[in-house]
C-alpha positions, 0 to 999 in steps of 0.5 A: 651856644655851640656843642663841643666836638667829641675830640674836644671833649676827649682832649679835655677829659683824657689828655688834660685831666687824665680822667679815663672814666669820664672819657669812656662815659663821654664816648659811650654817650657820643656813640649812642647819639651817633647810632640813633642818628644813623638809625633815624636816617635808615628809618627815613629811607625805609619809609621813603621807599615804602611810600615811593618817595624817591627824592626823600630817599635820596636826601636821607641816603646822601645825609647818611653817607656824609654822616658815615664819612664824617664818623670815620674821620672823627673816629680817626681823630679820636684814635689818634688822641687816645693813642698819642696819650698812651705813647707819651 
């Protein structure tokens, strides 16, 4: 079973059901999950530096960089979903 994307959740909660409270809650959960993921990658990078494991550092850095790029794209989509509804 695959997890729905945050953009799908927002579309369902905000645009189809007009449920602002549930949308806010879902965004807060998603933000917390993303924060925890980013912090885990930073922790991995720190431990890799401390142990002199440059390969692990490089892997964590690349994963974090990709996650940040994906986060930006997702936030742009979320912004468009929320703004589109307001302009209707």
